[in-house]
Structures are given as structure tokens and as C-alpha cells.
mmCIF file of the N, C-alpha and C atoms, coordinates in Angstrom:
data_MODEL
# 
_entry.id   MODEL 
# 
loop_
_atom_site.group_PDB 
_atom_site.id 
_atom_site.type_symbol 
_atom_site.label_atom_id 
_atom_site.label_alt_id 
_atom_site.label_comp_id 
_atom_site.label_asym_id 
_atom_site.label_entity_id 
_atom_site.label_seq_id 
_atom_site.pdbx_PDB_ins_code 
_atom_site.Cartn_x 
_atom_site.Cartn_y 
_atom_site.Cartn_z 
_atom_site.occupancy 
_atom_site.B_iso_or_equiv 
_atom_site.pdbx_formal_charge 
_atom_site.auth_seq_id 
_atom_site.auth_comp_id 
_atom_site.auth_asym_id 
_atom_site.auth_atom_id 
_atom_site.pdbx_PDB_model_num 
ATOM 1   N N  . UNK A 1 1  ? 0.479   -1.190 0.157  1.00 0.00 ? 1  UNK A N  1 
ATOM 2   C CA . UNK A 1 1  ? -0.050  -0.270 -0.146 1.00 0.00 ? 1  UNK A CA 1 
ATOM 3   C C  . UNK A 1 1  ? 0.995   1.063  0.113  1.00 0.00 ? 1  UNK A C  1 
ATOM 4   N N  . UNK A 1 2  ? 0.548   2.175  -0.977 1.00 0.00 ? 2  UNK A N  1 
ATOM 5   C CA . UNK A 1 2  ? 1.274   3.678  -1.009 1.00 0.00 ? 2  UNK A CA 1 
ATOM 6   C C  . UNK A 1 2  ? 0.616   4.622  -0.944 1.00 0.00 ? 2  UNK A C  1 
ATOM 7   N N  . UNK A 1 3  ? 0.942   5.601  0.078  1.00 0.00 ? 3  UNK A N  1 
ATOM 8   C CA . UNK A 1 3  ? -0.310  6.798  0.179  1.00 0.00 ? 3  UNK A CA 1 
ATOM 9   C C  . UNK A 1 3  ? 0.607   7.884  -0.229 1.00 0.00 ? 3  UNK A C  1 
ATOM 10  N N  . UNK A 1 4  ? 0.290   8.925  -1.018 1.00 0.00 ? 4  UNK A N  1 
ATOM 11  C CA . UNK A 1 4  ? 0.792   10.099 -1.572 1.00 0.00 ? 4  UNK A CA 1 
ATOM 12  C C  . UNK A 1 4  ? 0.031   10.994 -1.192 1.00 0.00 ? 4  UNK A C  1 
ATOM 13  N N  . UNK A 1 5  ? 0.814   11.978 -0.498 1.00 0.00 ? 5  UNK A N  1 
ATOM 14  C CA . UNK A 1 5  ? 0.404   13.147 -0.164 1.00 0.00 ? 5  UNK A CA 1 
ATOM 15  C C  . UNK A 1 5  ? 1.070   14.489 -0.464 1.00 0.00 ? 5  UNK A C  1 
ATOM 16  N N  . UNK A 1 6  ? 0.096   15.446 -1.059 1.00 0.00 ? 6  UNK A N  1 
ATOM 17  C CA . UNK A 1 6  ? 0.446   16.135 -1.732 1.00 0.00 ? 6  UNK A CA 1 
ATOM 18  C C  . UNK A 1 6  ? -0.027  17.707 -1.120 1.00 0.00 ? 6  UNK A C  1 
ATOM 19  N N  . UNK A 1 7  ? 0.796   18.697 -1.044 1.00 0.00 ? 7  UNK A N  1 
ATOM 20  C CA . UNK A 1 7  ? 0.545   20.019 -0.130 1.00 0.00 ? 7  UNK A CA 1 
ATOM 21  C C  . UNK A 1 7  ? 0.539   20.682 -1.521 1.00 0.00 ? 7  UNK A C  1 
ATOM 22  N N  . UNK A 1 8  ? -0.690  21.670 -1.571 1.00 0.00 ? 8  UNK A N  1 
ATOM 23  C CA . UNK A 1 8  ? -0.903  22.814 -2.835 1.00 0.00 ? 8  UNK A CA 1 
ATOM 24  C C  . UNK A 1 8  ? -1.120  24.379 -1.859 1.00 0.00 ? 8  UNK A C  1 
ATOM 25  N N  . UNK A 1 9  ? -0.350  25.143 -2.238 1.00 0.00 ? 9  UNK A N  1 
ATOM 26  C CA . UNK A 1 9  ? -0.938  26.738 -1.518 1.00 0.00 ? 9  UNK A CA 1 
ATOM 27  C C  . UNK A 1 9  ? -1.786  27.074 -2.635 1.00 0.00 ? 9  UNK A C  1 
ATOM 28  N N  . UNK A 1 10 ? -2.868  27.558 -1.793 1.00 0.00 ? 10 UNK A N  1 
ATOM 29  C CA . UNK A 1 10 ? -4.142  28.088 -2.550 1.00 0.00 ? 10 UNK A CA 1 
ATOM 30  C C  . UNK A 1 10 ? -4.396  29.446 -2.108 1.00 0.00 ? 10 UNK A C  1 
ATOM 31  N N  . UNK A 1 11 ? -5.282  30.368 -2.618 1.00 0.00 ? 11 UNK A N  1 
ATOM 32  C CA . UNK A 1 11 ? -5.277  31.702 -1.957 1.00 0.00 ? 11 UNK A CA 1 
ATOM 33  C C  . UNK A 1 11 ? -6.245  31.407 -0.661 1.00 0.00 ? 11 UNK A C  1 
ATOM 34  N N  . UNK A 1 12 ? -6.632  30.666 -0.371 1.00 0.00 ? 12 UNK A N  1 
ATOM 35  C CA . UNK A 1 12 ? -7.041  30.536 1.582  1.00 0.00 ? 12 UNK A CA 1 
ATOM 36  C C  . UNK A 1 12 ? -6.421  29.674 2.135  1.00 0.00 ? 12 UNK A C  1 
ATOM 37  N N  . UNK A 1 13 ? -5.068  29.287 1.692  1.00 0.00 ? 13 UNK A N  1 
ATOM 38  C CA . UNK A 1 13 ? -4.848  28.285 2.589  1.00 0.00 ? 13 UNK A CA 1 
ATOM 39  C C  . UNK A 1 13 ? -3.641  27.429 2.118  1.00 0.00 ? 13 UNK A C  1 
ATOM 40  N N  . UNK A 1 14 ? -4.092  26.145 2.622  1.00 0.00 ? 14 UNK A N  1 
ATOM 41  C CA . UNK A 1 14 ? -3.508  24.624 1.672  1.00 0.00 ? 14 UNK A CA 1 
ATOM 42  C C  . UNK A 1 14 ? -4.058  23.737 1.772  1.00 0.00 ? 14 UNK A C  1 
ATOM 43  N N  . UNK A 1 15 ? -3.801  23.377 0.291  1.00 0.00 ? 15 UNK A N  1 
ATOM 44  C CA . UNK A 1 15 ? -4.909  22.161 -0.025 1.00 0.00 ? 15 UNK A CA 1 
ATOM 45  C C  . UNK A 1 15 ? -4.196  20.724 0.124  1.00 0.00 ? 15 UNK A C  1 
ATOM 46  N N  . UNK A 1 16 ? -4.744  19.797 0.535  1.00 0.00 ? 16 UNK A N  1 
ATOM 47  C CA . UNK A 1 16 ? -4.184  18.715 0.457  1.00 0.00 ? 16 UNK A CA 1 
ATOM 48  C C  . UNK A 1 16 ? -5.117  17.404 0.039  1.00 0.00 ? 16 UNK A C  1 
ATOM 49  N N  . UNK A 1 17 ? -4.228  16.348 -1.107 1.00 0.00 ? 17 UNK A N  1 
ATOM 50  C CA . UNK A 1 17 ? -4.448  15.776 -1.694 1.00 0.00 ? 17 UNK A CA 1 
ATOM 51  C C  . UNK A 1 17 ? -3.951  14.474 -1.142 1.00 0.00 ? 17 UNK A C  1 
ATOM 52  N N  . UNK A 1 18 ? -4.497  13.147 -1.100 1.00 0.00 ? 18 UNK A N  1 
ATOM 53  C CA . UNK A 1 18 ? -4.125  12.441 -0.407 1.00 0.00 ? 18 UNK A CA 1 
ATOM 54  C C  . UNK A 1 18 ? -4.260  10.891 -1.354 1.00 0.00 ? 18 UNK A C  1 
ATOM 55  N N  . UNK A 1 19 ? -3.698  10.315 -1.681 1.00 0.00 ? 19 UNK A N  1 
ATOM 56  C CA . UNK A 1 19 ? -3.704  9.222  -2.596 1.00 0.00 ? 19 UNK A CA 1 
ATOM 57  C C  . UNK A 1 19 ? -3.684  8.066  -2.334 1.00 0.00 ? 19 UNK A C  1 
ATOM 58  N N  . UNK A 1 20 ? -4.290  6.921  -1.883 1.00 0.00 ? 20 UNK A N  1 
ATOM 59  C CA . UNK A 1 20 ? -4.088  5.639  -1.501 1.00 0.00 ? 20 UNK A CA 1 
ATOM 60  C C  . UNK A 1 20 ? -3.893  4.599  -2.713 1.00 0.00 ? 20 UNK A C  1 
ATOM 61  N N  . UNK A 1 21 ? -2.931  4.018  -2.702 1.00 0.00 ? 21 UNK A N  1 
ATOM 62  C CA . UNK A 1 21 ? -2.751  3.229  -4.057 1.00 0.00 ? 21 UNK A CA 1 
ATOM 63  C C  . UNK A 1 21 ? -2.480  1.583  -3.364 1.00 0.00 ? 21 UNK A C  1 
ATOM 64  N N  . UNK A 1 22 ? -2.993  0.426  -4.193 1.00 0.00 ? 22 UNK A N  1 
ATOM 65  C CA . UNK A 1 22 ? -2.876  -0.744 -3.657 1.00 0.00 ? 22 UNK A CA 1 
ATOM 66  C C  . UNK A 1 22 ? -3.064  -1.200 -2.094 1.00 0.00 ? 22 UNK A C  1 
ATOM 67  N N  . UNK A 1 23 ? -4.460  -0.622 -1.881 1.00 0.00 ? 23 UNK A N  1 
ATOM 68  C CA . UNK A 1 23 ? -5.201  -0.707 -0.738 1.00 0.00 ? 23 UNK A CA 1 
ATOM 69  C C  . UNK A 1 23 ? -5.755  -2.216 -0.759 1.00 0.00 ? 23 UNK A C  1 
ATOM 70  N N  . UNK A 1 24 ? -5.642  -3.048 0.133  1.00 0.00 ? 24 UNK A N  1 
ATOM 71  C CA . UNK A 1 24 ? -6.016  -4.182 0.632  1.00 0.00 ? 24 UNK A CA 1 
ATOM 72  C C  . UNK A 1 24 ? -7.392  -4.534 0.469  1.00 0.00 ? 24 UNK A C  1 
ATOM 73  N N  . UNK A 1 25 ? -8.150  -5.386 -0.240 1.00 0.00 ? 25 UNK A N  1 
ATOM 74  C CA . UNK A 1 25 ? -9.469  -5.447 -0.640 1.00 0.00 ? 25 UNK A CA 1 
ATOM 75  C C  . UNK A 1 25 ? -10.231 -5.545 1.037  1.00 0.00 ? 25 UNK A C  1 
ATOM 76  N N  . UNK A 1 26 ? -9.488  -5.827 2.097  1.00 0.00 ? 26 UNK A N  1 
ATOM 77  C CA . UNK A 1 26 ? -10.162 -5.967 3.270  1.00 0.00 ? 26 UNK A CA 1 
ATOM 78  C C  . UNK A 1 26 ? -10.330 -4.550 3.885  1.00 0.00 ? 26 UNK A C  1 
ATOM 79  N N  . UNK A 1 27 ? -9.463  -3.745 3.497  1.00 0.00 ? 27 UNK A N  1 
ATOM 80  C CA . UNK A 1 27 ? -9.851  -2.439 3.959  1.00 0.00 ? 27 UNK A CA 1 
ATOM 81  C C  . UNK A 1 27 ? -10.621 -1.421 2.887  1.00 0.00 ? 27 UNK A C  1 
ATOM 82  N N  . UNK A 1 28 ? -11.700 -0.971 3.267  1.00 0.00 ? 28 UNK A N  1 
ATOM 83  C CA . UNK A 1 28 ? -12.880 -0.363 2.509  1.00 0.00 ? 28 UNK A CA 1 
ATOM 84  C C  . UNK A 1 28 ? -12.072 1.117  2.217  1.00 0.00 ? 28 UNK A C  1 
ATOM 85  N N  . UNK A 1 29 ? -12.092 1.637  1.076  1.00 0.00 ? 29 UNK A N  1 
ATOM 86  C CA . UNK A 1 29 ? -11.649 3.040  1.033  1.00 0.00 ? 29 UNK A CA 1 
ATOM 87  C C  . UNK A 1 29 ? -12.292 4.175  1.958  1.00 0.00 ? 29 UNK A C  1 
ATOM 88  N N  . UNK A 1 30 ? -13.592 3.911  2.195  1.00 0.00 ? 30 UNK A N  1 
ATOM 89  C CA . UNK A 1 30 ? -14.799 4.920  2.847  1.00 0.00 ? 30 UNK A CA 1 
ATOM 90  C C  . UNK A 1 30 ? -14.058 5.036  4.274  1.00 0.00 ? 30 UNK A C  1 
ATOM 91  N N  . UNK A 1 31 ? -13.422 3.769  4.755  1.00 0.00 ? 31 UNK A N  1 
ATOM 92  C CA . UNK A 1 31 ? -12.685 3.728  5.875  1.00 0.00 ? 31 UNK A CA 1 
ATOM 93  C C  . UNK A 1 31 ? -11.333 4.844  6.137  1.00 0.00 ? 31 UNK A C  1 
ATOM 94  N N  . UNK A 1 32 ? -10.430 4.564  4.992  1.00 0.00 ? 32 UNK A N  1 
ATOM 95  C CA . UNK A 1 32 ? -9.728  5.427  5.023  1.00 0.00 ? 32 UNK A CA 1 
ATOM 96  C C  . UNK A 1 32 ? -9.800  7.001  5.070  1.00 0.00 ? 32 UNK A C  1 
ATOM 97  N N  . UNK A 1 33 ? -11.060 7.233  4.162  1.00 0.00 ? 33 UNK A N  1 
ATOM 98  C CA . UNK A 1 33 ? -11.146 8.516  3.909  1.00 0.00 ? 33 UNK A CA 1 
ATOM 99  C C  . UNK A 1 33 ? -11.570 9.063  5.402  1.00 0.00 ? 33 UNK A C  1 
ATOM 100 N N  . UNK A 1 34 ? -12.653 8.250  6.353  1.00 0.00 ? 34 UNK A N  1 
ATOM 101 C CA . UNK A 1 34 ? -12.765 8.576  7.793  1.00 0.00 ? 34 UNK A CA 1 
ATOM 102 C C  . UNK A 1 34 ? -11.819 8.664  8.385  1.00 0.00 ? 34 UNK A C  1 
ATOM 103 N N  . UNK A 1 35 ? -10.619 7.677  8.244  1.00 0.00 ? 35 UNK A N  1 
ATOM 104 C CA . UNK A 1 35 ? -9.353  7.832  9.096  1.00 0.00 ? 35 UNK A CA 1 
ATOM 105 C C  . UNK A 1 35 ? -8.422  9.422  9.014  1.00 0.00 ? 35 UNK A C  1 
ATOM 106 N N  . UNK A 1 36 ? -8.297  9.854  7.655  1.00 0.00 ? 36 UNK A N  1 
ATOM 107 C CA . UNK A 1 36 ? -7.941  10.665 7.387  1.00 0.00 ? 36 UNK A CA 1 
ATOM 108 C C  . UNK A 1 36 ? -8.810  12.010 7.811  1.00 0.00 ? 36 UNK A C  1 
ATOM 109 N N  . UNK A 1 37 ? -9.985  12.013 7.803  1.00 0.00 ? 37 UNK A N  1 
ATOM 110 C CA . UNK A 1 37 ? -10.525 13.061 8.201  1.00 0.00 ? 37 UNK A CA 1 
ATOM 111 C C  . UNK A 1 37 ? -10.700 13.536 10.080 1.00 0.00 ? 37 UNK A C  1 
ATOM 112 N N  . UNK A 1 38 ? -10.708 12.359 10.516 1.00 0.00 ? 38 UNK A N  1 
ATOM 113 C CA . UNK A 1 38 ? -10.553 12.074 11.917 1.00 0.00 ? 38 UNK A CA 1 
ATOM 114 C C  . UNK A 1 38 ? -9.134  12.566 12.653 1.00 0.00 ? 38 UNK A C  1 
ATOM 115 N N  . UNK A 1 39 ? -7.890  12.231 11.695 1.00 0.00 ? 39 UNK A N  1 
ATOM 116 C CA . UNK A 1 39 ? -6.686  12.837 11.858 1.00 0.00 ? 39 UNK A CA 1 
ATOM 117 C C  . UNK A 1 39 ? -6.502  14.338 11.814 1.00 0.00 ? 39 UNK A C  1 
ATOM 118 N N  . UNK A 1 40 ? -7.002  14.712 10.306 1.00 0.00 ? 40 UNK A N  1 
ATOM 119 C CA . UNK A 1 40 ? -6.976  16.293 10.282 1.00 0.00 ? 40 UNK A CA 1 
ATOM 120 C C  . UNK A 1 40 ? -7.897  17.082 11.251 1.00 0.00 ? 40 UNK A C  1 
ATOM 121 N N  . UNK A 1 41 ? -8.686  16.584 11.774 1.00 0.00 ? 41 UNK A N  1 
ATOM 122 C CA . UNK A 1 41 ? -9.340  17.300 12.824 1.00 0.00 ? 41 UNK A CA 1 
ATOM 123 C C  . UNK A 1 41 ? -8.794  17.451 14.053 1.00 0.00 ? 41 UNK A C  1 
ATOM 124 N N  . UNK A 1 42 ? -8.053  16.274 14.267 1.00 0.00 ? 42 UNK A N  1 
ATOM 125 C CA . UNK A 1 42 ? -7.216  15.909 15.225 1.00 0.00 ? 42 UNK A CA 1 
ATOM 126 C C  . UNK A 1 42 ? -5.823  17.266 15.565 1.00 0.00 ? 42 UNK A C  1 
ATOM 127 N N  . UNK A 1 43 ? -5.276  16.932 14.094 1.00 0.00 ? 43 UNK A N  1 
ATOM 128 C CA . UNK A 1 43 ? -4.291  18.165 13.872 1.00 0.00 ? 43 UNK A CA 1 
ATOM 129 C C  . UNK A 1 43 ? -4.856  19.496 14.047 1.00 0.00 ? 43 UNK A C  1 
ATOM 130 N N  . UNK A 1 44 ? -5.949  19.954 13.340 1.00 0.00 ? 44 UNK A N  1 
ATOM 131 C CA . UNK A 1 44 ? -6.576  21.468 13.727 1.00 0.00 ? 44 UNK A CA 1 
ATOM 132 C C  . UNK A 1 44 ? -6.625  21.791 14.996 1.00 0.00 ? 44 UNK A C  1 
ATOM 133 N N  . UNK A 1 45 ? -6.964  20.608 15.817 1.00 0.00 ? 45 UNK A N  1 
ATOM 134 C CA . UNK A 1 45 ? -7.333  21.136 17.343 1.00 0.00 ? 45 UNK A CA 1 
ATOM 135 C C  . UNK A 1 45 ? -5.846  21.319 17.899 1.00 0.00 ? 45 UNK A C  1 
ATOM 136 N N  . UNK A 1 46 ? -4.789  20.482 17.476 1.00 0.00 ? 46 UNK A N  1 
ATOM 137 C CA . UNK A 1 46 ? -3.609  20.505 18.111 1.00 0.00 ? 46 UNK A CA 1 
ATOM 138 C C  . UNK A 1 46 ? -3.183  21.994 17.710 1.00 0.00 ? 46 UNK A C  1 
ATOM 139 N N  . UNK A 1 47 ? -3.223  22.484 16.468 1.00 0.00 ? 47 UNK A N  1 
ATOM 140 C CA . UNK A 1 47 ? -2.626  23.428 15.828 1.00 0.00 ? 47 UNK A CA 1 
ATOM 141 C C  . UNK A 1 47 ? -3.011  24.902 16.545 1.00 0.00 ? 47 UNK A C  1 
ATOM 142 N N  . UNK A 1 48 ? -4.698  24.737 16.537 1.00 0.00 ? 48 UNK A N  1 
ATOM 143 C CA . UNK A 1 48 ? -5.399  25.830 16.809 1.00 0.00 ? 48 UNK A CA 1 
ATOM 144 C C  . UNK A 1 48 ? -5.604  25.878 18.611 1.00 0.00 ? 48 UNK A C  1 
ATOM 145 N N  . UNK A 1 49 ? -4.854  24.899 19.231 1.00 0.00 ? 49 UNK A N  1 
ATOM 146 C CA . UNK A 1 49 ? -4.994  24.903 20.780 1.00 0.00 ? 49 UNK A CA 1 
ATOM 147 C C  . UNK A 1 49 ? -4.459  26.101 21.495 1.00 0.00 ? 49 UNK A C  1 
ATOM 148 N N  . UNK A 1 50 ? -5.461  26.686 22.352 1.00 0.00 ? 50 UNK A N  1 
ATOM 149 C CA . UNK A 1 50 ? -5.092  28.150 23.453 1.00 0.00 ? 50 UNK A CA 1 
ATOM 150 C C  . UNK A 1 50 ? -4.362  27.208 24.349 1.00 0.00 ? 50 UNK A C  1 
ATOM 151 N N  . UNK A 1 51 ? -3.182  27.190 24.449 1.00 0.00 ? 51 UNK A N  1 
ATOM 152 C CA . UNK A 1 51 ? -2.504  26.796 25.404 1.00 0.00 ? 51 UNK A CA 1 
ATOM 153 C C  . UNK A 1 51 ? -1.759  27.972 26.266 1.00 0.00 ? 51 UNK A C  1 
ATOM 154 N N  . UNK A 1 52 ? -1.813  28.004 27.196 1.00 0.00 ? 52 UNK A N  1 
ATOM 155 C CA . UNK A 1 52 ? -1.364  28.944 28.170 1.00 0.00 ? 52 UNK A CA 1 
ATOM 156 C C  . UNK A 1 52 ? -0.098  29.161 28.242 1.00 0.00 ? 52 UNK A C  1 
ATOM 157 N N  . UNK A 1 53 ? 0.726   30.261 28.124 1.00 0.00 ? 53 UNK A N  1 
ATOM 158 C CA . UNK A 1 53 ? 2.078   30.479 28.271 1.00 0.00 ? 53 UNK A CA 1 
ATOM 159 C C  . UNK A 1 53 ? 2.738   30.066 29.617 1.00 0.00 ? 53 UNK A C  1 
ATOM 160 N N  . UNK A 1 54 ? 2.286   29.706 30.619 1.00 0.00 ? 54 UNK A N  1 
ATOM 161 C CA . UNK A 1 54 ? 2.853   29.282 31.887 1.00 0.00 ? 54 UNK A CA 1 
ATOM 162 C C  . UNK A 1 54 ? 2.962   30.494 32.924 1.00 0.00 ? 54 UNK A C  1 
ATOM 163 N N  . UNK A 1 55 ? 2.708   31.658 32.115 1.00 0.00 ? 55 UNK A N  1 
ATOM 164 C CA . UNK A 1 55 ? 3.136   32.775 33.135 1.00 0.00 ? 55 UNK A CA 1 
ATOM 165 C C  . UNK A 1 55 ? 2.151   33.655 33.797 1.00 0.00 ? 55 UNK A C  1 
# 
């Protein structure tokens, strides 16, 4: 299984394209889509987190 991730600058931020190749039949493509959606949501929460500076 190969994953190719392409990031491209666009006017309002960054576009991400994720291509899965050689996906085993036992893994539904929809589950890959849902997995990436969840991962990107978690990344957004981390990047946008309001972390106090400790002082």
C-alpha cells in the first residue's frame, strides 16, 4: 500500500490531496477517508489549541 500526500498553496490556505494505491480489499476506501478526516480534525485541534504560556 502506498500513500502519496500532496500539499499545494491556494488563495485561502493549503490544499491537501491524499492518494492511496494498492489498498488491500479488506480495507474499505471509505474507512481510509474517515481515518484521514479524523486525523486532520485532531491536527487542527492541536494547531489551534489555546495553550497558556505558563506565566
